[in-house]
Each structure stands twice: as C-alpha cells, then as structure tokens.
N, C-alpha and C positions, 0 to 999 in steps of 0.2 A: 621024910621030906628033904633032909640034907642030901641024902643019896640021890634023890631025883634031881635036885639042883646041880649037883656035881656032874651027873650023867648028861643033863641037858647042856651044861656048859661045855663039856667035852665034845658033845655032838656038834655044837655050834662052831667050836674051834676046828673040828675036822671038816665041817662043811666049808668054812672059809679057806682052809688049807688046800682043798681039792676043787674049789670053784674054778670054772673055766676062765680063759683069758678075757673074754668079752665081759663076763660078769665082774671080774676083778677090776677091769678098766672103769666100768660104770660106777662101781663102789668107790674106787680111788678118786674119781672126779667129784663124786657126790660129797665125799668126806674131806676133800682137800681144798681149802680156801687159799692157803699160802704154802709155799714149799721152798726149801733150800737144799742144795746138794752139791757135791763135787762130781765132776765127770771126766772120763777119759774118752777121747774121740779118735777113731781110726777111719781114714778114707782110702778106699782101694778102687781100682779101675784105672790102671796105669801105674804111676809111681805111688807107693803107699805113703800117706802122710798121717802123722800123729800129732795130737794136740790135747791140752787139758785145761781145766779151769773150773769155774763155779757157776751155778745157776740159782737165781732167786725168782720167784714169781708170786703174784697175788692176783687171783682171778676176780673178775674177768679182764683180760687184756693188758695186764701190767707184768713185765718181766725184765730181768737184768741178766744177760748172758755174757760172762767175762772170760776171755781166753787169756791165760797166763803164759803158756808155752806152746809152740816155739815162737809165737808172735803175740803182740799186744793188741787185742781188738775188743771192743765193747759194743754190745747190741742191747738197746733199751727200747722197750715198749711202754709208753707212758699212759696208755689208755686211749690216746687219740692218734699218735704218730709213732712210727718206727724209726729209730735212729741207729745208724751203724757208724762207729768211729774207728778208723784205722789210723793208729798213732804213727806208724812208720811212713805212711803216705801223707800224713797231715790232711786227712780228708774225711768229711762227714757226708753220708748220704741219708736222706730222709724221705718218707712217703706216708700217706695215710695208713693207719694201722689196719683198718678193715680190708683195704686192698692188699696189704702185705700179708695178713694172716690167711684169710680165705680158708682154703682147705690144706694149709701147710701143716707140718708136724707140730709147730708151735701152738696151733689152734687146739690140738688134742690136750695139751697141758694147760694153756693159759686162756683158752676160750670159755664159752659158756657150757652149760650142761647138754646142749642139743647136739651131741656127737654125730648122730645118724642123719642129721640134715646135710652134712658135707661128706660123710664117709660111709662106705659099705663095710660093716664089721663082720669078720669071720674068724671063728676059732681055728687054731692051728695045732692043737694038742700040746703034749708035754715033750720038751727036749732040753737036755742038760739041766734037769731039775727045775725048769721054769715052765709056767703055763703061758703059751703064746697065742697072740691074735694077730690078724692082718687087717689093716685099715686101708682101703682103696678109695682115693678121692672120687667123688661122683662127677666132678668137673675136670675134664681132661687137660685143660689149659694150664694147670699148675706145674710146678717144678718137679714134684715127686710123683712117681708111679705108685709106689706102695710104701707103707710104714708098718713094720712089725714091732710089737711090744711084748716083752717078757716079764711076767710077774711071779713073785714068790710070796705066798701068804699075804697077799694084798699089797705088797711093796713093789714098786717099779724098779727093775734091775737093769734092763737093757732096752734100747731102741735100735732097730735096723732100718735104714732108709735107702730105698732104691730110687734114683732120680732118672730123668729123661735123657741124661747125658752119659749113661753107662757107668756111673759111679755108685759105689755102695758105701754108706756111712754107718758105722757102729758106735753107739754111745753107751758106755757102761757107767752107771751111777753108784755112788757110795756116800756114806755119811748123810743119808737123806733124812730130813726132818719135815714132818707134816705140821702145818699151821704154826710156824714160829712167828714171833713178833718182829715184823720188818718195818723199819722207818720209812715213811712216805717218800722221803727224799731219795731213796734207793731207786725209784722209778721215774725220776725226772732227769732231764739232760739239757745242758746248754752247751752249744759248740764252743770249744776253746778259741781264744783270740788267735787269729792268723791262719786258721785252717780253711780249706776250700769246702764250701757247703753245696751239695748237689741235691736239689729238691724236685719233686714231681709237680 
C-alpha cells in the first residue's frame, strides 16, 4: 500500500512537471488567489530599457505594480479603477479598471478564471527549460498582439509581450509567493496633494 502511494505521488509530480504551458497557466490561475513577486523588465525595439520592481495582486482585479529602478512609478488596480502615478512628472492618470484590463496581460494574472473569453491560448512547447504558451487577444483593438508565458513545475517564470508598436517586453519573476497575506490597503490609492490627475 505504501509503495502504491509513493508511486502514485511520484507519478503526480511527474505529470505536473511535464504539463504543457496552457495546462500550467490554468492550474496557476485556479490555485492563485494572491501573489507577490520581484520582477526584472527589459523592453527592446529601439533603445533597450531595463527596469525592476515588485508585484502584488489579489484576484480578481486588485494589483500593485511598483517600479523601483530606473524610475519611480506605481500602478494600482483597486478593483474598480486603474491608477498610474508617475512621481517624477507629479502626475496621476486613472480610468475604469474594466476598460483598462480588457484583454491586457494584467488580465491574465489579476482577472477572473475565464481566460479563454479574451484570449486564444496555444501551447508553444519547451524552450530553455520552460513550458511556453502563447495568448493572443481575441479583440484586436488592444495594445498587445501576443503574450507568451513560460512556466516551470507550475511556477510562472517569464512573460514576453509583443505590442502593436514594435516593442518586445520581457518580464522575469523571482521570489514568487502564492497566496501570501496582503493587507487590503495595498490595493487602494489616493492621489498625493499637488499632483495633476487625468481621468477618463
């Protein structure tokens, strides 16, 4: 009996380790109610730009994306509105969250479980030790043409975003924690005094 349980457990682990990218994305979204991680970002398509920061999210629709270097920028989704605060410009832009998310890459992580409503999902095989999938927005008016996601043993490691302006963005995640306890205040935002607020 013990041997059977051990073999069954090993088989389950092996199945998870070799699950394709689409299956791992669906399982990841199903299992992840909240998330925190560090990220490194690289944007190419002209002059290469690099940035880094932290990500926190609580599904559905709440997230906090903080850029630490080389500029100080904060992006917050509070469940109803999206807020973008650029400290250097002393400017805040805000719009309805549903309009802002739509079929954007953020919807893959912070949206609801209905991934295939907004995206066509397709497996891309294994590359550099990661199981890849490609997500293509079903509505062409979005900013991004495609989003590729790389998983390893059920963990999200990379996202590659191709936009409609010829730019390619790579996000590499580290120190990822599933379902951490996040304070509700992390997903609220009030514009600081003295900044310009641009709203839809």
